[in-house]
N, C-alpha and C positions, 0 to 999 in steps of 0.2 A: 302858789300851788304848782303851777306849771314848772317853775324853775326847780323846785324840790324834786318833782317827779323825774326830770331829766337827770339831775345829779344822782339820784338813786339808781336809775337805769345804767348810767355810765359806770358807776362803781361796781354794779353787778357784772357788767361786761368785762371790766378790767380784772376782776377776781376770777372770772371764768377763764379768761385768756391765760392768766398766770398759772392756773391749775393745769391747763393743757400743756404748758411749757415745762412743768416740773415732773421729774421722775424720781421714784424712791425704790431702792433695792428691795427685793423680796427674798427671804431665806426659804430653803437653802439655795445658795448660789456659790458653792464651794469648789466647783470644778468646771471644766469646759462644757460638759453635758448639761449642767444646771445653770449656765450663764444667763443672766437677765439681759433682755433685749434693750439696747440703747437706741436713741435716734440722733442723727447728726445735728449738732447745734443745740441740743437740749441737755441741761444739767441732770446728772444722775446723782442723787443724794444717798449716802450710806455711812456706816460706821464700822469700826473694827476694834476689838479689844475688850478688856474687862469693864465692869461697872465703872462709870455710868453708861457705857455702850449698851444699847438695847438688843443688838443682833448677835452678840457673842464674839468670840475671838477668832473665828474662821475668816480667812481672806475672801475677797469678793470678786467674782468673775462676771464680765459683761461681754455681750456680743454686739457687733455693729456692722451693718452693711454700708461700706463706703462706696457710693454710687458713681463716683467719677475719679479719674486720676488727678494727682496734684500734691500739694504740700498740706500735711495735716498739722493741726495745732492741738496739743493736749493740754488742757487747762485744769488745774485744781484750785479750789478755794477751801483750805483745810486748816483744822486746829487740832490740838491735843489737850488732854486733861492735866498734863504735868506742867512743870515750870520751865522745861527746856524746849528746844525746837527740833525734835527728831524728824527725819525725812519720812515721807510716805512714798513708797516706790510703786510706780505704775509700769507693769510689764505689758508688752504688746506681742501678740502671736498672730500668725496667719491662719488661713482656713483649715490647715491640717494640723494646727497646734504647734508649729515650730516658732520658737522665739525669734523676733526680728529686731527688737530694741527694748530698752527700758529707760525710765526717767525718774530721777529722785527729786521730789518736790518738798520744799520746806513747809513746815506746819507751824501755826501760831500757838504760843503757850497759853495756858489757862483759859482755853475755849475761845480765844480771839482768832478768827480765821485770817490766813495770809494767802494771797493769790500768787500763782506762778504758772507760766506757760512755756512749754517746750515745742519746738517745731521740727518736723521731719519731712524732707523733700523726697520726691521721686516715688511716691507711694501709688502702686497700681490699684485700681478699683477692685473691690472684692469683699469677702467676709473676713473680719478681724476680731480678735478677742483682746480684752483689756483686763488685767488683774490688778486690783488695789491690794497692796501687800504691806503689812506692818513690819517696820524695822525696829520697833521697840515694843516688846510684848507687855511692858508694864504700864502703858498709858492707853487711854481710849482715843482713837482717831475719829474725828467727824469731818466729812468731806463732801464737796460737790465736784463731780468729774464731768467735764464737757469736752467733746471732740468736734472740731470743725475741719473743713477742707477748703483750700483755696485752689481754684482751677488754674491751669496754665493759660497762656495767651491764646493758643489755638485749640479748637475743638478736637475731639477724638475721631479716629477713622472708623469706617464701617468694617466690622469684624464678622467672620474671619477673613483675613487677607494675608495669610502667612505662607502662601505658595502660589505657583503659577495656576494651579487648578482653582484656587480661591479667586484669583484675579479674573479668570475666565467666567466664573459664576457671578461676579459682581458687575455693576454697570461700567461701561467704558469711561475712561477719563478723557473728556473731549478737549480738543485744542482750544486755546485762548480762554480756558476756565481754570479754576483752582480747586483743590481739595485740601482738607486739613487732616492732621493725624498726630499720633503719639508713638514714640518708640522708647524702649528701655526704661519704662516704669517698672518698679521692682516689688518683690516681697510676696506677691500672690498672683499666680497665673501670668507671670511676666512674659513678655516677648520683645524681640529686638529686630523686627523686620516687617515691612509692609510692601506688598506687591500691588501694582496697578497696571491695567491693560490699556494700550493705546491703539487706535486705528488711524493711521495717517491718510489724508485724502489726496496726497500727491507725493512725487519724489521731492527731495529737497533737503534743507538744513534743519535739523531738529534742535530747538533751543529750549533747554530745561532750566527753570528757575525755582529755587527753594529758599524760603525764609524760615529760620529756625532759632529757637531759644531754649534755654534750660537753666537749672539752678547753678550749674558750674560750666566753666569754659571747656571747649573741645571742638569736635567737628562731627558731622554726619557724612556718610558716604552714599552717593546716589549712583546706582548702576543702571545702564541701558542694555537690555537684552533683546535679541531678535525673537522670532516666533518659535524657534526650537530651543530657546533658553541659552543660547551662546552669547557671551559678553561682547557687546559692540563698543562700549566705552564706559568709563566711570569717572567721577570727580569727587573730591572732598570739599565740603562747604563748612566754614566756621559757624559756630553756634553763639548767638548773643546771650548775655546774662542780664540779671536784674530786670527781667520782663521786657527786654528790648531785642527783638529779632534782628538777625543779620541776614541780608539777602545776597545770594550768589547765583550767577547764571553760567551755563556752559553750553556751547554749541557743537554739534556733531554733523559734519558735512556728508554728502553723497549717500543719503539713505533713500532706498527705493520705497515706493508706496507699499504699505502692508501693516501687519500687526507687530507691535513692540510692547515691551514691558519696562516699567520703572520699578526699582527696588530701593527703599530707603532704610538705612541702618545706622545706628549710632556707633562710632568708632571708639568713644571714650565716655562722654558724659551720660549720666542717667537723667531720666525725666525730660526728654526732648519733646517739645511740641513744634510742629512745622506746618507750613503752607506750601503746596507743590503745584506747579503747573507747567505747561509747555506751549510753544507755538511752532509753526512750520513755515519756513521761508522757501517758497518754491523757486525753481530756476527761472531764468529769463524767458526761455522758450517752452512751449507746451509739449506734452508727451506725444509720442507717435502712436499710431493705431497698431495694436497687437492682435494676433501674432504676426510678426514680419521677420521671422528668424531664419528663413530659408528661401530658395528660389520659388518653391511651390507656394509659400505664403505670399510672396510678392506678386505672383501670377493671379492669386485670388483677390488681392486688394486692388483698389482703383489705380489706374495708370497715373504716374507723376507727369503732368503735362508740361510742355516747354514753357519757359518764361514765368514759371510759378515757383513758389517756395513751399516746402513742407517743413514741419518742425518735429523734433524728437529728442529722446534721452537715451544715453548709453552709459554703461559702467557705473550705475548706482548700486550700492551694496545691498546684500541680503536677499533681494528679490529681483534685481534688475539683470538685464543681459548686456552684452558688450558688442552687439552687432545688429544692424537693421538693414533689411533688404528692400529695394524699391525697383519697380518695373517701369521702364521708360520706353516710349515708342517714338523714334525720330521721324519727323515728317518728310525728310529728304536727306540726300547725301551731304556731307560737309564736315565742318569742324565742330566737335562737341565741347562746349564751354560749361564747366561746372563751377558754381559759386557756393562756398561754405562759410557760414557765420557761426562761430562756436564760442562758448564761454563755460567756465567752471567756477564754483564758489571759492575753493581754496585759492590763496593768493598766488601760488606758483602757476605759471603758464604751462602749457603742454601741447601735444599734437593729437590730431585726429586723422586716421588713414582712410582714404576714400579709394575703393576698388571699382574698376569698370570691367564688366563681363559682357560677352556676346550672348546671343540667344541660346547657344549650346552650353553655356556655363564656363567657357574658356576665358581666362583673364586677358584683358586687352591692355590695361594700364592701371597704375595707381599713383597717388600722390599723398603727401602729408600736409594737412591743413593746420594752421596755428590755432590754438585754443587760448583765449584770454583768461587770465586769472582774476580773482576777486570780483566775479560777476561782470567784468568788462569784456565784451565780445570782440573777437578778431575776425576779419573777413579775408578769405583766400579765394582767388580765382585761378 
């Protein structure tokens, strides 16, 4: 008795689940305004044509909310009442009723269904309509229509992020973290650009890494902007295919601490998913105390004592300055010996000019100190 009871309950559950998974068209559904609502991954059953079709000869419209970007698969399992194999055409429209594609699927003769699937890449999430259309008015078509979506490798980005203003309203992209996003998915409410705001914690070299993939080969372009939207740098990164991302890194030297923006845009392929992040490589020496850009600033700051070192940065782009003033107080008359140790990230070496002024601001002397390239400091006495 116990076993029979369990079998009965199981059968009842399976029947209920199957009922929930099935959908059947309701008439009238003869235009976009009358479209029956479909669910992703759930078969919609219908028929078109003369007797023995029950719903009549009018074509059937369905509306579907595709909730994520990706590749859609349109599947039909369809038959016809004749002896041939005329195609059943499935039209696809976007949310404003513009046609974006169609698929001709074979149907089985004499009521024996035949399955066929068509795939379409780069589809942006949104509201879409599907029309089951008879290509042979002399037969009754019977069909099951199912639409599924396969998501790309990386998740979608936080929208809206289509402008500097959007980036300002969204959370900062922190250093040494990653974010994911999509660009150039098409057909409904499509967009091809994502903005992110950065706040660097120091001067230094900004290292940007992007991993990207899409249905087709090509590249994405990553722009680096400063706080007023001027281009600092950009690079093109190849896009991997077949679900395998390709990773590309680009470094930009000499960036002063401050606000920056990254902008990701596809230059060719549709349906790009990506993962984006950055790190900051600070200089060898720490930054100086600001402000120290005049004699007056130097007088307000602590005196630079003999036999001690101070550290600082000059000529970092976008926010930095190219001069630092220090106030010294010599304890006695004698020879003033100044030691400079300096480096820069770019490989090419350079020079740093040191000026000496008296208390009235008159220039006493100057010399050029060597600056080591590639982060290797040079010492000048």
